[in-house]
N, C-alpha and C positions, 0 to 999 in steps of 0.2 A: 425705520431703517435697521435699527438694532435687532428688532424681532426677525426681520427677513434674513439678516446675516446669520443669526443663530439657527434659523430653520435650515438655511443652506449648509451650515456646518454640521448639523445633525444628519442631514440627508447624505452628505459626503462620508461622514463617519459610518453610517449604516451600510452604504455601498462598499466601503473599504472592508468592513468586518465581514460582509457577505462574501466578497471575493476571497478574503483570507480563509474563511471557513471552507469554501468550496475547494480551494487549493489544498488545504490540509486533508480533506476527505479523499480527494483523488490521489494524493501522495500516499496515504495509508492504504488505499485500495490497491495501488500498484505494488506495494511491498508485502501484501498479505499472501497467504499460501496459495489461494486459488484464483485471485485476480478479479478484476472488474467484470470481465466478460462472463465469468461463471456466475457472478451475482446477477447479471442481467438475465442469464438463462433461468436462474432461480425465480426471478420476478415473473418471467413468462410462465413457469410451471405453476406458481401460486395463483396467477391470474387465470389459468386455464379453467374453463367451465364447460361441461358437456352441453350439447344443444338438445333440449327436449321440447318438442312441438306440442305434445299432448301430456295430460296428466297420466300418472301411472295407473295400470289396470287394478281393479279391486282384487285383493289377495284371495278372496273367496269365490271369485268368478270362475266359471268353467274354462274360459279362454286363458286365464292366467295359469290355471293348473296344467293346461295343455302345453304351454310354452315353458313354464318354470317349475311346475310342481314335481314332487318326487315320483319315482316309479313304484307304484304300490306293490308290484310283484316282488320287489327286493327290500321291502320295509323290514322283513323278518331276518335279513342277512346282516350279521354284525362281525366285526373283526375279532379274532381270537387265535393268537399265535403262541400261546403258552404251551409247554409240554403237556401231553395227555396220558402220561403214565410215568413209570420210573425213569428218572432223568438224573444221572449222576453228575456231581460237580466235577469240574476239570481237575485232573490229578496233578499234584505238586511235582511228581516225578515224570516229566515229559520225555518224549523220545529225542527231542532236540529242537532246534529253531527252524521255523519256516519263514523264509524271506521271499517276498513277491514284488516284482516290478511289473506295473500295469501300464499299458499303452492303449490309446484310443480316444474316442469322443466321450461325451458326458455319460450317455446311457451305457456305453461299453465299460467304462470305469465302474459305474455303479453295480452292474451285474457281476463284474469280475471280483469286486471286493466281497460281495456276498458269497461267491463260490469259494474264495480263498479262506474265508472264515469256516465254512463247512468242511473244507479239506483239512484245516488245522485240527478241528475236533475229531474228524475221522481218523487222523494219524496220531492223535494224542500229542500234538506238537505245540510248542510255544510260538505264537504268532508274533512276528515283528510287524509293527504298523506298516501297511503296504506303501510302496513308493509309487506315486502317480505322476510326478514330474521329476525326472532324474536329477536335473540341476536347475538352479535359478539364475545364475549369472549368465550362462550361455544363451538363455532364452529371454534375457532382458527383464526378468521378473524381480519384484522387490525382494530384497534379502530379509525382510521382516518375516516372511513365511517360508516354510520348508516342506516341499512335497505334499504329503497328505493334508497338512494343516492349511495349505493354500485354499482348499475347497471345503473341507469338512472339519467339524469340531472334534479334535483328537481326544479331549478329555471325556466327552460324552460317549464317544465310540468305545473307549476302554471301560468306562463305568457300566454301560448298558450290557456289555457282553462278559462281565466279570464272572457270571455263573455258567458261562458256556465254554470259554476258552481262556487260556492264560495269554495275556498280551503284554508286550514290552515295547518301548518306543524305538530303541535301536539295538543293533547287534552288540554282543560283548566285544571287547577290544581284540581278542585273539581271532574271532571269526571275521571281524572287519579286516584284519591283516590278511587272512586267508582269501577273502574276497578281492582284496587289492592285488594279491599275487595270482588271482584266477585259479586258486586251489579249491574253490567251493564247487560242488557238483551243481550243474545248471540243467533244468528241464524246460524246454519250450513246449508247453502243454497245448494240445488241441482244444478246440472250443467245447467239444462234448466228450471229454475224457471220462471213463467209467470209474467207479470206485475200485474195481479190480486193478486198473492201471496204477492207482496210488498205493494200494495195499501190496502189490507184487513187484512194482518197479521203483516207486519213490521211497516207500518205507524202508526197504533194505539199505538204500544209500543214506537215509536219514539216521538209521541206527549206526551205520559205519562212521559217518563224518560228523554227526551231531548237528548238522546244519545243511539245509537244502535251499536252493534258489529256484523260484518259478518265474518264468517270463510269460506273461499273459498279454496277448496282443489281438485277440479276436473276439473280445467281449464276453469272455467266460472261460472257465477251465474245468467244468463239471457238467455232466449231462443233466438236462432239465428234469426228466422223469426218472425218479429213483425207485428202487424196489419198495414194496409195502413196509418191510421191517425198518426202513430208513425214513419213514414219514416224518419223524420228529426233526430230521435234518432239513426237511422242506420248511417246517415252521421256524427253524433257526434262520433260514434265508429271509423269511418275512420279518423276524425280529431285527435282523441286521438292516434290511432295506428301509423298513418303516418306523423303526424305533431307535436304532443306533446311529444311523447315518444322518446326523443333523449337520446342517451347513454352518460354516463359520459365522460367528456372532454378527459381524458387520454385514455379511451377505444376508443373513436371516432378517436382520433389522430393516435393511433396505427393501427386501421383498415384502415384509409386513407393512412398511410405509406405503408402498405402491398399492397393496391390497386395500389399505385404508382410504387412499385417494380414489380408488375405483369405487368403493362403497360409500363415499361421502355423499353421493346423491341419493342414497337409500334405494337404489334400483339394482336389480340383478344384472349380471353381465355374461356374455358368451366369450369363452376362450377358444381361439382358433389357431391350430398349428398347421401351417401350409405343407411342411415336409418337402419343399421344393429345393433340393440341394443338387449341386453339380454331380456328386458321386452317385446319388440315387437315379438321377436322370440318365447318366451314362450306363449304369448297370442294367437298367430296364429298357434301354434303347428308345429314349424319348427326345432325341436331339432335334428332330424336325418340327417339334412343337414350338421352337424358338426361331430366331432369325439371325442372320449375319454372323457376328463374332461369337455369339452365345452358342450357336450350333457347332461352330468349329471348336470351341472350348470343350463341349460335351463329347464330341467325336474324338478329340485328342485324349481325353480321360478314358474313354472306352477302349481306345487302342492300347493305352497303358495297362488297363485291366486285362485285356486279352493276352498281352505278352507275359503277364505274371500269373496267368491261369485263374484269375478271379472270375472272369466271364468266359463261358464256353461257347457262346454264339458267334455270329458274324459281326463284322464292324458296321456294315450298313443294315439297318433294320427299318421296317416300315413303321414309323412312329404313329401314324394315324390308326393302323391296325392294332398296335399296342394300346393306344388310348381307348379304342372301342372295346377292347377286351378287359379294360379296367386295370391294365398293368402300369399306367402312368398316373402321376399325381393329378388330383382335381385342381384346376386353376382357381384362384380366388374369385374370379367372376362367376364360375359355376357354383361354388359354395355360397356366394352371395345370392344367386338366383334361387337356390334351394331354400335358404333360410327365409327369404322374403316370401316365397311361395307357401312355406309352412305357416307363416303368420307373424314372423318377427318384424316389428315396425322399423321405419327408417331411422328412428332415434335410439335404437338399441345400441348399447355399449358393447363393442367388440374389441377384445384384447388379442393382438397378434403376437404369438410367442415364437421362440426359436431364434436362430441367428439371422444373418442377412439372407433374404429370399433371393435365390438365383434369378437374375433378370432385372433386379432393381425395382424401383418404385413403379415402373411402367406396368409390371405385372399386378401390382396392388391398386392401380388407379380405378379400375371398374368397381372394386369393393368399396373404395372411398366414395364413389359416385352413388352407390346404393344405400350406404349407411353414413350418417353424419358423425358418429362418434367412434371412429376407428382409431385405436391408440396402441402404443407399445411401451416398453420400459423407458425409451428415450423421451417420449412425450409426457411421461408421468414422473420423471425425476430430472434433477438438474445434473449438468455435466460434472460439477464438483462432487455431487453425491456418488456418482459412478466412480469417479477418480479416487474417492476415499476408500473404496473396497479394494483397489489395486495396491494400496500402500505407496511408499516413496520409491519411485522407479527412476533409474538413470535416464538422462536425456540422450536419446539415440540419434536425434536428427542434428543437433548441434547448430541450431539457428536455421535461417532460410537457405535454400540451395544456392550454390554459387552461380553467378552469372556466366554465360559463355564468353570466352575471350573475344575481343574485337577482331574482326576479320581484316587483315592487312593485305590489300591487293598488290600483287607484284606487277609492276608495269614493265614488260619486256618490250621496250620500244624498238630495239634493234631487230628483234625477231619479227615484230609487227611490220616494220618497214620493208624487210626483205622477204616477206611471206608470199608475194605474188600480187597480181592485179586485184584491185577491188571490184565489186564487193566480195568480201570474204565472210564465211560463217563465223559466228562468235564462238569462242572456246566454251566447253561445257562448264557449268557452274561447279564450284568446289563441293566435295562431299560434306554433308552436314555432320558436324562432330556429335558424338554420342556421349551422353553424360549419365551417370548411374541413376539419378533421380527421374530421368526420362523413360527408363525401361523397367522400373520397379512395378510389379503387379502384372496381371494378365493383359492389360491394355497395351503393354509395350511389347512383350515377347511374342504374342500370338500373331502379330503382323510382320515380324521380322525373323522368326525362327520356328522350327518344328520341334525344338526341344524345350520343355518347360524348365525354367531355372529353378535352382534350389531355393528353399525358404530362407529369407533374410531374418535377421534378429528381430526386426519389427514385426514380421509375419508370425514368427514364433511367439512373440509377446501377445499379438492379437489372438492367436489360437488359445493361449492360456486365459486371456480375458473372456473368450467365448464360453469357457467352462463356468465362469461366474455369471455370465449373462443367462446361460441355460439353467443354472441353479435358481436364479430369480424367477424365470419363466416357469420352472417346475413347481415352485411354491404357489404361484398365481394360478396355474392350470389345475392343480390338484384341489384347490379351494374354490374354483369357479362354479357358478350355478349351472352352467351348461358348457360342455366341451365337445368340439368336433374337430376332426383331423382331415386334411386333404390327402394324406398318404400314411402308410403304416410300415414301410420298409426303408432300410437305410441303403448305403452304397455297397453293401455286401449281401443283400438279400435277406438280412436278419431284421427282427423287430427294431423299430427306431425309437426316437425320443417320445413320440406320441403314444406308441404302444405301452411304454413303461408308465406314462401318465395315466392311461386308461386302466392299467393293472393296479396302480396305487389308488385310484378312485374306486375301483371295484372292492378293494380291501377296506379302505377307510370310510367311504360313504357310498355304498352300492346303490342307494336309491337316487343319487344325483343323476341328472340327465347326461348321459354320455352317448352321443350318436356314433354309430359305427356303420356308416352307409356302404352299400355295395356299389363300388365305383362303376362297374359295368352297367348296372341298372340306372345309376345317376346319369351317365353319359347318354344312355338311350333316351331318358326323359329330357335331357338338355337338347339333344338333336331334334326331338319332337317339338320342343318349345321354339327352337329357332326356325323350324319348318313352318310354324304358324305365324311367322313375322313378329315374334316377341309379343303376341297377344294371347295369353293363356285362357283356356276355358275351364269350366268348373270340373270337368272330368280329369283334366291334366293336374289341376291343383289337388284333387282328391287322391290321385295316384301318388303325388309327392308326399302328401300327408300320411298315407298308409305305409309308404316305404320307410319314412323316417321313424314312425312308431314301431314298425316291425324291426328296424335296426337296433332298437333298444334291447330286444331279446334275441332275435336271430343273429345279430352281429356278435353278441356275446357267445353264443353257441359256436359260431364260426371261429371266433378268436380262440376258444378252447381247443378246437381241432387243428387250427392252422398255426397258432403262435406258441401255445404251451409246450409242444415238443421241442421248440427251439429255445425258449426262454421261460422259465417258470414264473418269473416276476410279472410277466404280462397277463397272467391269469392265475392268481394264487388261490383259487377256489377249487375244491372244497377244503384243502388241507389247512388253510389259515382262516377259516370262517366257521361260524356256528349259527344255529337257528334259535331265534328267541322263543321262549316258552310262553305261549299266549295265555296259559292258565293263570299266570300271575298278573295279567294286565287288568286294568280297570274296566275294560269293555270286553264282554264275552266274544269268543271267536265267531266269525260269520262265514258263510260259504266262500266269500271272497278271500278271507284270510286263509281258509283251508286250501283253496286253489293256489295261493301264493306259496304255502308250505310244500304242496305237492310239486310245484315248479322247482323249488330248491332241492327237493329230493331227486328230481330228474337231473339236476346239476351235480348230484353226488353229495350234497351237504346233508349229512345225517346226524352230525354231532349237535346236541342241544347246548345252548349257552349256559354257563354256570349260574347258580342261583343268585349270587351277588350281582351279576350283570342284569338279570331279570328284575331284581328289586330296584336297581337304579333306573331301569327303563320304565318300570311301572309308575314311578313318581313323575315322569315327564308328561306334559299334556299331550293327549292324542289328538291328531287332526282327524277330520272327518274321513272315515274309512270308505272312500269312494275312489274308484279307478279314474285315471285321467280320461279314459275314452267314454265315460258314461254320458256326459253332457258335452261331447266334443263339438265345438263350434268354430268354424273358420270364417272370419269376416272377409269374404272374397272381394268385396268392393274396395278394400283398402290395402290389398297386398302389394300392388305394383304402382302405387302412387302415394304421395305424402298426405297423411291425414290432416284435416284442417282444424280439428278441435275435438274436445271431449265428447260433445254430443254426437258427432259423426261416428266416432269410434264405438260409442255405446250402442248406437242404432245399428251399426254394422254387425255387432255381436249378436243382437237379438233378431235382426232381420233375416239372417241366413240360418237360423236354427232349424227350421223345418226342412230346408233344402238338404242339409247334411245329416239329418236324423236317420234316414234309411241306411246310409253308408256306415254310420257309427254302429247301428244295430247289427249289421252284417259282421263288422269287426268283433263286436262283443260275442256274438254267437260263435264265431270262429275260434276266439280265445277260450270259450267255455268248453268247446270240443277238444 
């Protein structure tokens, strides 16, 4: 009996201590900075694992080189943005201060900063760190950061450009007072202002007042193509964009963490930028591709653009005709079909970049059905990790929304008694009271009003957060093994986020696979595919393969002709690139490398890389100098169904080699010609 009593006592004590420990843990979790719900989201992130049905392809196989291998034609192209002649240091006696206020989205801010730096050197002015967010309190942003430092690393920006321009953090007190009194000359510069405009209009005012303010709101303030004698200014643009504009440390660390989580499985991944935004859809007349309220939202935005002269066309546009002409974004379903047709397996990791896709998750559902591992920044990071980069922000909601007041029915008995013989119709129901939390966002006003309400503080805060989200996606996309975009234009007809990513990849790692498909040709192939009842034949698959491979080169040539006149950073070749000198390489040059060099010459890349760069490259191990197309193999039997094992994938790769050999030979002969 004594032993049983002691055992019961020990059990009760254990239960009591366990309950006390749990209560303490929950209490601590409730008073921590991020709360219990965020820790639960962290657990879900840590426990996330990609679904791989098959073993990875051998790195030396022809099929792996086709999907993930470098583009051999661009192996000799390397970044080189240093000055190539006499380049004077910035003068200590400047003409005055150049202050710039920049407005717009992520890619517009990035392009405008590069232009402002070039203008500062052109005018021999001292540049004040540009202002990208005019205030923080009015937008609900954390007071820990101010303007430029909210997105970019201010110290790195000033240090990296110390030999190019004089940069200060703020205006002197006397100029601040002049700005407060609106005594500072202000120029609202156009997107493609010429150097003549700055030298003959802005410079005299700078000499007179010792300070000038530029307002840049259109994604740039200097023409993209500069005269030949200003070519070093183009390289200055590259140094700003690719070396000086580092993101804030917290943002950069989170982006690197997401990249590490993507690469934790030791498999390559595809970065996909849909480019499906409301502004872009409205500008290009693609409203009818959506349904119900989304169509009305797009048409409302297009009407707004027409009133302000942004769009010159009509309000009603044949969206299907626009789509067939390649003027509308590719839907995620269409991009998924093309990737599967090219050979990417269902377990391929696909990272979706950009902000919220217009149309919601319904638009992305077909892509999730075709690929098991479709992720984005929210599925690769915890909510508290994202909140950390925002800083401490004030609570704008103030708790849960208030409940509607109880409805008190007035019983007008006397009126009811004297209203006449029965039966009588019931009185109309009272009007439903409106509350602010019911009409916030598009889901409220679009059904009740023709006028879009102004942005609330919460929406302004979200827009500021989008800059940080796109910064994370920018880092991931530029480092991805493969990049493909559904659209390359923004809501003003200018190059968008994806175009700037492709320009950065061309500068930093030109040999990485960057598909630039012709949307008109892709839509034609998709319609042909749907016409066959979603049962592709080998001819159709070969057509898709040939087009995507051609887009690696032809798409680059098209980008040079179409985008570079609008934005230099979308195609910084040949000004910011050089050719590797193969004479220092460990392997002698072959006809293949000679053809690659001739291709670079066709792009205008005539400058050879410095000797120190060649010596560094010659010490790196060289991969087999074989083009992707040489043993090009498409396992047609596993394109549109889930592979069941390693043996099946391997047999598919070897079984169809003879079937595609003739097509590959024709492509090789075409490239040699």
